Residue, then its C-alpha position, 0 to 999 in steps of 0.5 A: m930093453e925089448l929086443f926084436e929079431v927082424e927077418v926079411t927074405c931077399p932074392d939073393k945073398e948080395s941084396a941081403r948083405a947090402i941091407a945088413k951092412a946098411c943097418l950095421k953101419a947105421r948102428l941099428v942092428a948088432c948083427a945079421n945072419i944070412l941064410p941062403k937057399v930058403e924055399s919060399l911058398f906064397c900066394w901072389q896074384g891069385q897063384i901059389d908061387s915058389e922062389t928060392e930066396t935068402l933069409l936075412r935075420m937081424k937083432t935090434p932093439a924094438r925102438s929101432f924097428d921103424e928105422v930098420c924097416h926104412h933101411i930095408a925098404a931103401h936097399h931092397p929090390y922087392d916092391l913089398p919086402a916081407v919084414v917080420a919082427l919077432p920079440v926075443q923072449a930070452m938070450g944067453p948071458g951077456v948077449a942082450d947087453w952086447v946088442a944094447s951096446e952095439t946099437q947105442a954106439v955113437s961111431g959108425c961101423d965099417 
């Protein structure tokens, strides 16, 4: 199974947590990592800008990427959330199987 690590920056931990919980409840991702206080530098409207943001990382099967993007857009406060999917080349023993089982479960996750 092809796996992605999906990353998106958020303005704060609360919005990152809301996105992560929505994706977990829908069984689109197996886990989420929230990394607060990431400094982001970017060009926006012709100016170099910087913000302190929170980075959200989630592990998901590649087949779920479009639906994860939909959930991010539905719960994200930015007009244009910067969603990036990185292919996972390798995982520790059993981790890929765990991601697969968590994202194939029929019951929701509370």
